[in-house]
N, CA, C and O atoms as a Maestro MAE file, in Angstrom:
{
 s_m_m2io_version
 :::
 2.0.0
}

f_m_ct {
 s_m_title
 :::
 protein
 m_atom[264] {
  # First column is atom index #
  i_m_mmod_type
  r_m_x_coord
  r_m_y_coord
  r_m_z_coord
  i_m_residue_number
  s_m_chain_name
  s_m_pdb_residue_name
  s_m_pdb_atom_name
  i_m_atomic_number
  :::
  1 25 -9.939 -5.981 -3.706 1 A "MET " " N  " 7
  2 3 -8.754 -5.226 -3.360 1 A "MET " " CA " 6
  3 2 -7.503 -5.939 -3.879 1 A "MET " " C  " 6
  4 15 -6.586 -5.299 -4.395 1 A "MET " " O  " 8
  5 25 -7.472 -7.243 -3.741 2 A "ARG " " N  " 7
  6 3 -6.293 -7.992 -4.157 2 A "ARG " " CA " 6
  7 2 -6.014 -7.810 -5.650 2 A "ARG " " C  " 6
  8 15 -4.873 -7.565 -6.042 2 A "ARG " " O  " 8
  9 25 -7.040 -7.928 -6.476 3 A "SER " " N  " 7
  10 3 -6.831 -7.791 -7.925 3 A "SER " " CA " 6
  11 2 -6.408 -6.370 -8.288 3 A "SER " " C  " 6
  12 15 -5.606 -6.178 -9.202 3 A "SER " " O  " 8
  13 25 -6.934 -5.384 -7.588 4 A "ARG " " N  " 7
  14 3 -6.560 -3.987 -7.842 4 A "ARG " " CA " 6
  15 2 -5.075 -3.779 -7.551 4 A "ARG " " C  " 6
  16 15 -4.373 -3.110 -8.310 4 A "ARG " " O  " 8
  17 25 -4.599 -4.364 -6.435 5 A "LEU " " N  " 7
  18 3 -3.189 -4.241 -6.088 5 A "LEU " " CA " 6
  19 2 -2.310 -5.050 -7.032 5 A "LEU " " C  " 6
  20 15 -1.211 -4.615 -7.377 5 A "LEU " " O  " 8
  21 25 -2.777 -6.220 -7.454 6 A "CYS " " N  " 7
  22 3 -2.005 -7.033 -8.401 6 A "CYS " " CA " 6
  23 2 -1.792 -6.284 -9.712 6 A "CYS " " C  " 6
  24 15 -0.715 -6.363 -10.302 6 A "CYS " " O  " 8
  25 25 -2.805 -5.562 -10.169 7 A "ASN " " N  " 7
  26 3 -2.704 -4.805 -11.417 7 A "ASN " " CA " 6
  27 2 -1.761 -3.617 -11.301 7 A "ASN " " C  " 6
  28 15 -1.347 -3.054 -12.314 7 A "ASN " " O  " 8
  29 25 -1.420 -3.233 -10.086 8 A "CYS " " N  " 7
  30 3 -0.573 -2.050 -9.870 8 A "CYS " " CA " 6
  31 2 0.795 -2.391 -9.309 8 A "CYS " " C  " 6
  32 15 1.492 -1.498 -8.826 8 A "CYS " " O  " 8
  33 25 1.199 -3.638 -9.356 9 A "LEU " " N  " 7
  34 3 2.533 -3.993 -8.868 9 A "LEU " " CA " 6
  35 2 3.580 -3.184 -9.618 9 A "LEU " " C  " 6
  36 15 3.551 -3.111 -10.846 9 A "LEU " " O  " 8
  37 25 4.496 -2.583 -8.888 10 A "GLY " " N  " 7
  38 3 5.552 -1.794 -9.504 10 A "GLY " " CA " 6
  39 2 5.135 -0.393 -9.895 10 A "GLY " " C  " 6
  40 15 5.847 0.273 -10.645 10 A "GLY " " O  " 8
  41 25 3.987 0.072 -9.399 11 A "SER " " N  " 7
  42 3 3.514 1.432 -9.691 11 A "SER " " CA " 6
  43 2 3.090 2.118 -8.397 11 A "SER " " C  " 6
  44 15 2.580 1.473 -7.480 11 A "SER " " O  " 8
  45 25 3.299 3.407 -8.332 12 A "TRP " " N  " 7
  46 3 2.866 4.158 -7.161 12 A "TRP " " CA " 6
  47 2 1.352 4.293 -7.149 12 A "TRP " " C  " 6
  48 15 0.705 4.349 -8.195 12 A "TRP " " O  " 8
  49 25 0.807 4.345 -5.948 13 A "GLY " " N  " 7
  50 3 -0.617 4.566 -5.787 13 A "GLY " " CA " 6
  51 2 -0.904 5.153 -4.424 13 A "GLY " " C  " 6
  52 15 -0.032 5.182 -3.556 13 A "GLY " " O  " 8
  53 25 -2.115 5.618 -4.237 14 A "LEU " " N  " 7
  54 3 -2.539 6.186 -2.967 14 A "LEU " " CA " 6
  55 2 -3.277 5.110 -2.182 14 A "LEU " " C  " 6
  56 15 -4.306 4.601 -2.624 14 A "LEU " " O  " 8
  57 25 -2.744 4.771 -1.022 15 A "LEU " " N  " 7
  58 3 -3.319 3.732 -0.165 15 A "LEU " " CA " 6
  59 2 -4.063 4.397 0.977 15 A "LEU " " C  " 6
  60 15 -3.541 5.303 1.627 15 A "LEU " " O  " 8
  61 25 -5.280 3.945 1.218 16 A "GLY " " N  " 7
  62 3 -6.075 4.448 2.330 16 A "GLY " " CA " 6
  63 2 -6.352 3.333 3.322 16 A "GLY " " C  " 6
  64 15 -6.843 2.268 2.948 16 A "GLY " " O  " 8
  65 25 -6.036 3.578 4.586 17 A "LEU " " N  " 7
  66 3 -6.286 2.595 5.632 17 A "LEU " " CA " 6
  67 2 -7.629 2.854 6.302 17 A "LEU " " C  " 6
  68 15 -8.115 3.984 6.319 17 A "LEU " " O  " 8
  69 25 -8.215 1.816 6.846 18 A "ARG " " N  " 7
  70 3 -9.486 1.942 7.573 18 A "ARG " " CA " 6
  71 2 -9.311 2.765 8.854 18 A "ARG " " C  " 6
  72 15 -10.186 3.550 9.219 18 A "ARG " " O  " 8
  73 25 -8.182 2.578 9.527 19 A "ARG " " N  " 7
  74 3 -7.886 3.312 10.758 19 A "ARG " " CA " 6
  75 2 -6.539 3.998 10.628 19 A "ARG " " C  " 6
  76 15 -5.680 3.573 9.856 19 A "ARG " " O  " 8
  77 25 -6.370 5.056 11.388 20 A "GLN " " N  " 7
  78 3 -5.106 5.786 11.407 20 A "GLN " " CA " 6
  79 2 -3.967 4.831 11.754 20 A "GLN " " C  " 6
  80 15 -4.035 4.123 12.759 20 A "GLN " " O  " 8
  81 25 -2.934 4.807 10.938 21 A "GLY " " N  " 7
  82 3 -1.788 3.953 11.172 21 A "GLY " " CA " 6
  83 2 -0.568 4.750 11.570 21 A "GLY " " C  " 6
  84 15 -0.649 5.956 11.803 21 A "GLY " " O  " 8
  85 25 0.545 4.084 11.646 22 A "GLN " " N  " 7
  86 3 1.810 4.704 12.029 22 A "GLN " " CA " 6
  87 2 2.209 5.814 11.063 22 A "GLN " " C  " 6
  88 15 2.863 6.777 11.461 22 A "GLN " " O  " 8
  89 25 1.820 5.687 9.798 23 A "PHE " " N  " 7
  90 3 2.217 6.649 8.770 23 A "PHE " " CA " 6
  91 2 1.070 7.556 8.349 23 A "PHE " " C  " 6
  92 15 1.189 8.281 7.362 23 A "PHE " " O  " 8
  93 25 -0.020 7.528 9.070 24 A "GLY " " N  " 7
  94 3 -1.197 8.308 8.723 24 A "GLY " " CA " 6
  95 2 -2.296 7.407 8.203 24 A "GLY " " C  " 6
  96 15 -2.221 6.185 8.328 24 A "GLY " " O  " 8
  97 25 -3.311 8.010 7.623 25 A "ARG " " N  " 7
  98 3 -4.432 7.224 7.106 25 A "ARG " " CA " 6
  99 2 -4.363 7.053 5.596 25 A "ARG " " C  " 6
  100 15 -4.794 6.024 5.074 25 A "ARG " " O  " 8
  101 25 -3.833 8.033 4.889 26 A "ASP " " N  " 7
  102 3 -3.677 7.991 3.430 26 A "ASP " " CA " 6
  103 2 -2.243 8.372 3.084 26 A "ASP " " C  " 6
  104 15 -1.727 9.367 3.591 26 A "ASP " " O  " 8
  105 25 -1.596 7.589 2.225 27 A "PHE " " N  " 7
  106 3 -0.213 7.865 1.867 27 A "PHE " " CA " 6
  107 2 0.138 7.147 0.577 27 A "PHE " " C  " 6
  108 15 -0.573 6.244 0.136 27 A "PHE " " O  " 8
  109 25 1.255 7.567 -0.025 28 A "TRP " " N  " 7
  110 3 1.741 6.945 -1.258 28 A "TRP " " CA " 6
  111 2 2.363 5.599 -0.927 28 A "TRP " " C  " 6
  112 15 3.080 5.452 0.063 28 A "TRP " " O  " 8
  113 25 2.072 4.614 -1.783 29 A "PHE " " N  " 7
  114 3 2.498 3.239 -1.532 29 A "PHE " " CA " 6
  115 2 2.920 2.608 -2.854 29 A "PHE " " C  " 6
  116 15 2.272 2.808 -3.881 29 A "PHE " " O  " 8
  117 25 4.017 1.840 -2.822 30 A "PHE " " N  " 7
  118 3 4.553 1.174 -4.006 30 A "PHE " " CA " 6
  119 2 4.508 -0.335 -3.757 30 A "PHE " " C  " 6
  120 15 5.433 -0.876 -3.152 30 A "PHE " " O  " 8
  121 25 3.453 -1.030 -4.209 31 A "PRO " " N  " 7
  122 3 3.327 -2.463 -3.933 31 A "PRO " " CA " 6
  123 2 4.318 -3.289 -4.758 31 A "PRO " " C  " 6
  124 15 4.511 -3.037 -5.947 31 A "PRO " " O  " 8
  125 25 4.941 -4.277 -4.112 32 A "VAL " " N  " 7
  126 3 5.892 -5.143 -4.809 32 A "VAL " " CA " 6
  127 2 5.513 -6.626 -4.716 32 A "VAL " " C  " 6
  128 15 5.987 -7.424 -5.523 32 A "VAL " " O  " 8
  129 25 4.677 -7.009 -3.759 33 A "ALA " " N  " 7
  130 3 4.278 -8.416 -3.620 33 A "ALA " " CA " 6
  131 2 2.881 -8.498 -3.013 33 A "ALA " " C  " 6
  132 15 2.597 -7.878 -1.988 33 A "ALA " " O  " 8
  133 25 2.020 -9.269 -3.660 34 A "VAL " " N  " 7
  134 3 0.669 -9.494 -3.148 34 A "VAL " " CA " 6
  135 2 0.579 -10.951 -2.725 34 A "VAL " " C  " 6
  136 15 0.834 -11.861 -3.514 34 A "VAL " " O  " 8
  137 25 0.216 -11.151 -1.479 35 A "ARG " " N  " 7
  138 3 0.074 -12.495 -0.939 35 A "ARG " " CA " 6
  139 2 -1.403 -12.806 -0.750 35 A "ARG " " C  " 6
  140 15 -2.269 -12.019 -1.133 35 A "ARG " " O  " 8
  141 25 -1.676 -13.939 -0.168 36 A "ARG " " N  " 7
  142 3 -3.065 -14.379 0.017 36 A "ARG " " CA " 6
  143 2 -3.895 -13.382 0.834 36 A "ARG " " C  " 6
  144 15 -5.031 -13.074 0.473 36 A "ARG " " O  " 8
  145 25 -3.324 -12.880 1.933 37 A "ASN " " N  " 7
  146 3 -4.064 -11.977 2.816 37 A "ASN " " CA " 6
  147 2 -3.399 -10.622 3.029 37 A "ASN " " C  " 6
  148 15 -3.873 -9.822 3.836 37 A "ASN " " O  " 8
  149 25 -2.303 -10.354 2.312 38 A "SER " " N  " 7
  150 3 -1.581 -9.114 2.574 38 A "SER " " CA " 6
  151 2 -0.849 -8.617 1.329 38 A "SER " " C  " 6
  152 15 -0.733 -9.314 0.321 38 A "SER " " O  " 8
  153 25 -0.368 -7.393 1.442 39 A "VAL " " N  " 7
  154 3 0.434 -6.786 0.380 39 A "VAL " " CA " 6
  155 2 1.679 -6.186 1.031 39 A "VAL " " C  " 6
  156 15 1.606 -5.616 2.120 39 A "VAL " " O  " 8
  157 25 2.809 -6.318 0.361 40 A "THR " " N  " 7
  158 3 4.075 -5.754 0.822 40 A "THR " " CA " 6
  159 2 4.539 -4.730 -0.195 40 A "THR " " C  " 6
  160 15 4.372 -4.911 -1.401 40 A "THR " " O  " 8
  161 25 5.122 -3.659 0.303 41 A "GLY " " N  " 7
  162 3 5.613 -2.628 -0.589 41 A "GLY " " CA " 6
  163 2 6.440 -1.612 0.151 41 A "GLY " " C  " 6
  164 15 6.926 -1.869 1.252 41 A "GLY " " O  " 8
  165 25 6.600 -0.446 -0.466 42 A "PHE " " N  " 7
  166 3 7.443 0.606 0.089 42 A "PHE " " CA " 6
  167 2 6.665 1.903 0.240 42 A "PHE " " C  " 6
  168 15 5.754 2.195 -0.535 42 A "PHE " " O  " 8
  169 25 7.041 2.669 1.248 43 A "ILE " " N  " 7
  170 3 6.575 4.042 1.421 43 A "ILE " " CA " 6
  171 2 7.810 4.904 1.619 43 A "ILE " " C  " 6
  172 15 8.889 4.385 1.905 43 A "ILE " " O  " 8
  173 25 7.665 6.214 1.471 44 A "TRP " " N  " 7
  174 3 8.776 7.139 1.693 44 A "TRP " " CA " 6
  175 2 8.545 7.890 2.988 44 A "TRP " " C  " 6
  176 15 7.501 8.512 3.183 44 A "TRP " " O  " 8
  177 25 9.535 7.827 3.875 45 A "ILE " " N  " 7
  178 3 9.491 8.538 5.154 45 A "ILE " " CA " 6
  179 2 10.802 9.303 5.304 45 A "ILE " " C  " 6
  180 15 11.874 8.699 5.321 45 A "ILE " " O  " 8
  181 25 10.723 10.605 5.411 46 A "GLY " " N  " 7
  182 3 11.928 11.417 5.609 46 A "GLY " " CA " 6
  183 2 12.980 11.241 4.531 46 A "GLY " " C  " 6
  184 15 14.174 11.253 4.828 46 A "GLY " " O  " 8
  185 25 12.561 11.077 3.290 47 A "GLY " " N  " 7
  186 3 13.490 10.942 2.183 47 A "GLY " " CA " 6
  187 2 14.087 9.550 2.020 47 A "GLY " " C  " 6
  188 15 14.985 9.359 1.200 47 A "GLY " " O  " 8
  189 25 13.609 8.584 2.780 48 A "ARG " " N  " 7
  190 3 14.104 7.206 2.683 48 A "ARG " " CA " 6
  191 2 12.930 6.265 2.489 48 A "ARG " " C  " 6
  192 15 11.831 6.510 2.986 48 A "ARG " " O  " 8
  193 25 13.176 5.194 1.764 49 A "ARG " " N  " 7
  194 3 12.115 4.225 1.578 49 A "ARG " " CA " 6
  195 2 12.088 3.248 2.750 49 A "ARG " " C  " 6
  196 15 13.122 2.913 3.329 49 A "ARG " " O  " 8
  197 25 10.901 2.808 3.078 50 A "GLN " " N  " 7
  198 3 10.723 1.854 4.172 50 A "GLN " " CA " 6
  199 2 9.790 0.750 3.695 50 A "GLN " " C  " 6
  200 15 8.729 1.020 3.131 50 A "GLN " " O  " 8
  201 25 10.192 -0.487 3.926 51 A "ARG " " N  " 7
  202 3 9.379 -1.633 3.527 51 A "ARG " " CA " 6
  203 2 8.282 -1.846 4.571 51 A "ARG " " C  " 6
  204 15 8.553 -1.854 5.772 51 A "ARG " " O  " 8
  205 25 7.037 -2.020 4.103 52 A "VAL " " N  " 7
  206 3 5.899 -2.218 4.999 52 A "VAL " " CA " 6
  207 2 4.992 -3.317 4.448 52 A "VAL " " C  " 6
  208 15 5.048 -3.651 3.264 52 A "VAL " " O  " 8
  209 25 4.160 -3.870 5.323 53 A "ARG " " N  " 7
  210 3 3.188 -4.891 4.928 53 A "ARG " " CA " 6
  211 2 1.858 -4.553 5.578 53 A "ARG " " C  " 6
  212 15 1.804 -4.158 6.743 53 A "ARG " " O  " 8
  213 25 0.780 -4.714 4.808 54 A "PHE " " N  " 7
  214 3 -0.561 -4.469 5.320 54 A "PHE " " CA " 6
  215 2 -1.455 -5.652 4.985 54 A "PHE " " C  " 6
  216 15 -1.388 -6.197 3.883 54 A "PHE " " O  " 8
  217 25 -2.290 -6.046 5.935 55 A "ASN " " N  " 7
  218 3 -3.318 -7.039 5.670 55 A "ASN " " CA " 6
  219 2 -4.435 -6.370 4.888 55 A "ASN " " C  " 6
  220 15 -4.684 -5.176 5.056 55 A "ASN " " O  " 8
  221 25 -5.106 -7.124 4.038 56 A "PHE " " N  " 7
  222 3 -6.200 -6.547 3.249 56 A "PHE " " CA " 6
  223 2 -7.305 -5.982 4.139 56 A "PHE " " C  " 6
  224 15 -7.982 -5.028 3.754 56 A "PHE " " O  " 8
  225 25 -7.492 -6.559 5.319 57 A "SER " " N  " 7
  226 3 -8.531 -6.071 6.233 57 A "SER " " CA " 6
  227 2 -8.218 -4.663 6.750 57 A "SER " " C  " 6
  228 15 -9.124 -3.972 7.216 57 A "SER " " O  " 8
  229 25 -6.966 -4.228 6.679 58 A "GLN " " N  " 7
  230 3 -6.570 -2.887 7.115 58 A "GLN " " CA " 6
  231 2 -6.807 -1.831 6.042 58 A "GLN " " C  " 6
  232 15 -6.871 -0.640 6.348 58 A "GLN " " O  " 8
  233 25 -6.937 -2.256 4.791 59 A "ILE " " N  " 7
  234 3 -6.977 -1.322 3.655 59 A "ILE " " CA " 6
  235 2 -8.402 -0.913 3.326 59 A "ILE " " C  " 6
  236 15 -9.285 -1.755 3.162 59 A "ILE " " O  " 8
  237 25 -8.610 0.400 3.231 60 A "ARG " " N  " 7
  238 3 -9.907 0.956 2.849 60 A "ARG " " CA " 6
  239 2 -10.018 1.065 1.339 60 A "ARG " " C  " 6
  240 15 -11.033 0.683 0.757 60 A "ARG " " O  " 8
  241 25 -8.953 1.596 0.690 61 A "ASN " " N  " 7
  242 3 -8.943 1.706 -0.772 61 A "ASN " " CA " 6
  243 2 -7.525 1.872 -1.285 61 A "ASN " " C  " 6
  244 15 -6.599 2.167 -0.529 61 A "ASN " " O  " 8
  245 25 -7.376 1.674 -2.590 62 A "PHE " " N  " 7
  246 3 -6.081 1.876 -3.247 62 A "PHE " " CA " 6
  247 2 -6.353 2.391 -4.638 62 A "PHE " " C  " 6
  248 15 -7.126 1.798 -5.390 62 A "PHE " " O  " 8
  249 25 -5.718 3.496 -4.980 63 A "ILE " " N  " 7
  250 3 -5.872 4.091 -6.309 63 A "ILE " " CA " 6
  251 2 -4.514 4.070 -6.985 63 A "ILE " " C  " 6
  252 15 -3.568 4.705 -6.518 63 A "ILE " " O  " 8
  253 25 -4.421 3.350 -8.068 64 A "CYS " " N  " 7
  254 3 -3.172 3.215 -8.811 64 A "CYS " " CA " 6
  255 2 -2.955 4.449 -9.685 64 A "CYS " " C  " 6
  256 15 -3.890 4.943 -10.317 64 A "CYS " " O  " 8
  257 25 -1.719 4.942 -9.715 65 A "VAL " " N  " 7
  258 3 -1.413 6.138 -10.489 65 A "VAL " " CA " 6
  259 2 -0.675 5.781 -11.780 65 A "VAL " " C  " 6
  260 15 -0.894 6.409 -12.816 65 A "VAL " " O  " 8
  261 25 0.196 4.775 -11.718 66 A "GLY " " N  " 7
  262 3 1.026 4.477 -12.872 66 A "GLY " " CA " 6
  263 2 0.537 3.431 -13.790 66 A "GLY " " C  " 6
  264 15 1.193 3.130 -14.787 66 A "GLY " " O  " 8
  :::
 }
 m_bond[263] {
  # First column is bond index #
  i_m_from
  i_m_to
  i_m_order
  :::
  1 1 2 1
  2 2 3 1
  3 3 4 2
  4 3 5 1
  5 5 6 1
  6 6 7 1
  7 7 8 2
  8 7 9 1
  9 9 10 1
  10 10 11 1
  11 11 12 2
  12 11 13 1
  13 13 14 1
  14 14 15 1
  15 15 16 2
  16 15 17 1
  17 17 18 1
  18 18 19 1
  19 19 20 2
  20 19 21 1
  21 21 22 1
  22 22 23 1
  23 23 24 2
  24 23 25 1
  25 25 26 1
  26 26 27 1
  27 27 28 2
  28 27 29 1
  29 29 30 1
  30 30 31 1
  31 31 32 2
  32 31 33 1
  33 33 34 1
  34 34 35 1
  35 35 36 2
  36 35 37 1
  37 37 38 1
  38 38 39 1
  39 39 40 2
  40 39 41 1
  41 41 42 1
  42 42 43 1
  43 43 44 2
  44 43 45 1
  45 45 46 1
  46 46 47 1
  47 47 48 2
  48 47 49 1
  49 49 50 1
  50 50 51 1
  51 51 52 2
  52 51 53 1
  53 53 54 1
  54 54 55 1
  55 55 56 2
  56 55 57 1
  57 57 58 1
  58 58 59 1
  59 59 60 2
  60 59 61 1
  61 61 62 1
  62 62 63 1
  63 63 64 2
  64 63 65 1
  65 65 66 1
  66 66 67 1
  67 67 68 2
  68 67 69 1
  69 69 70 1
  70 70 71 1
  71 71 72 2
  72 71 73 1
  73 73 74 1
  74 74 75 1
  75 75 76 2
  76 75 77 1
  77 77 78 1
  78 78 79 1
  79 79 80 2
  80 79 81 1
  81 81 82 1
  82 82 83 1
  83 83 84 2
  84 83 85 1
  85 85 86 1
  86 86 87 1
  87 87 88 2
  88 87 89 1
  89 89 90 1
  90 90 91 1
  91 91 92 2
  92 91 93 1
  93 93 94 1
  94 94 95 1
  95 95 96 2
  96 95 97 1
  97 97 98 1
  98 98 99 1
  99 99 100 2
  100 99 101 1
  101 101 102 1
  102 102 103 1
  103 103 104 2
  104 103 105 1
  105 105 106 1
  106 106 107 1
  107 107 108 2
  108 107 109 1
  109 109 110 1
  110 110 111 1
  111 111 112 2
  112 111 113 1
  113 113 114 1
  114 114 115 1
  115 115 116 2
  116 115 117 1
  117 117 118 1
  118 118 119 1
  119 119 120 2
  120 119 121 1
  121 121 122 1
  122 122 123 1
  123 123 124 2
  124 123 125 1
  125 125 126 1
  126 126 127 1
  127 127 128 2
  128 127 129 1
  129 129 130 1
  130 130 131 1
  131 131 132 2
  132 131 133 1
  133 133 134 1
  134 134 135 1
  135 135 136 2
  136 135 137 1
  137 137 138 1
  138 138 139 1
  139 139 140 2
  140 139 141 1
  141 141 142 1
  142 142 143 1
  143 143 144 2
  144 143 145 1
  145 145 146 1
  146 146 147 1
  147 147 148 2
  148 147 149 1
  149 149 150 1
  150 150 151 1
  151 151 152 2
  152 151 153 1
  153 153 154 1
  154 154 155 1
  155 155 156 2
  156 155 157 1
  157 157 158 1
  158 158 159 1
  159 159 160 2
  160 159 161 1
  161 161 162 1
  162 162 163 1
  163 163 164 2
  164 163 165 1
  165 165 166 1
  166 166 167 1
  167 167 168 2
  168 167 169 1
  169 169 170 1
  170 170 171 1
  171 171 172 2
  172 171 173 1
  173 173 174 1
  174 174 175 1
  175 175 176 2
  176 175 177 1
  177 177 178 1
  178 178 179 1
  179 179 180 2
  180 179 181 1
  181 181 182 1
  182 182 183 1
  183 183 184 2
  184 183 185 1
  185 185 186 1
  186 186 187 1
  187 187 188 2
  188 187 189 1
  189 189 190 1
  190 190 191 1
  191 191 192 2
  192 191 193 1
  193 193 194 1
  194 194 195 1
  195 195 196 2
  196 195 197 1
  197 197 198 1
  198 198 199 1
  199 199 200 2
  200 199 201 1
  201 201 202 1
  202 202 203 1
  203 203 204 2
  204 203 205 1
  205 205 206 1
  206 206 207 1
  207 207 208 2
  208 207 209 1
  209 209 210 1
  210 210 211 1
  211 211 212 2
  212 211 213 1
  213 213 214 1
  214 214 215 1
  215 215 216 2
  216 215 217 1
  217 217 218 1
  218 218 219 1
  219 219 220 2
  220 219 221 1
  221 221 222 1
  222 222 223 1
  223 223 224 2
  224 223 225 1
  225 225 226 1
  226 226 227 1
  227 227 228 2
  228 227 229 1
  229 229 230 1
  230 230 231 1
  231 231 232 2
  232 231 233 1
  233 233 234 1
  234 234 235 1
  235 235 236 2
  236 235 237 1
  237 237 238 1
  238 238 239 1
  239 239 240 2
  240 239 241 1
  241 241 242 1
  242 242 243 1
  243 243 244 2
  244 243 245 1
  245 245 246 1
  246 246 247 1
  247 247 248 2
  248 247 249 1
  249 249 250 1
  250 250 251 1
  251 251 252 2
  252 251 253 1
  253 253 254 1
  254 254 255 1
  255 255 256 2
  256 255 257 1
  257 257 258 1
  258 258 259 1
  259 259 260 2
  260 259 261 1
  261 261 262 1
  262 262 263 1
  263 263 264 2
  :::
 }
}
């Protein structure tokens, strides 16, 4: 998962969580930083971007679009 997210830094992709989260289970995600155990990026909520962080253990899959 980490290498997949590293290859997509600065590109939109579809992020799928293992469990339903605050923003749903599947949503568009723009990764900007990959750390040892987590990824930080942006999502769009109500026409505004919001910075979020997810641990790799929370992520089911990520499909890069760009």
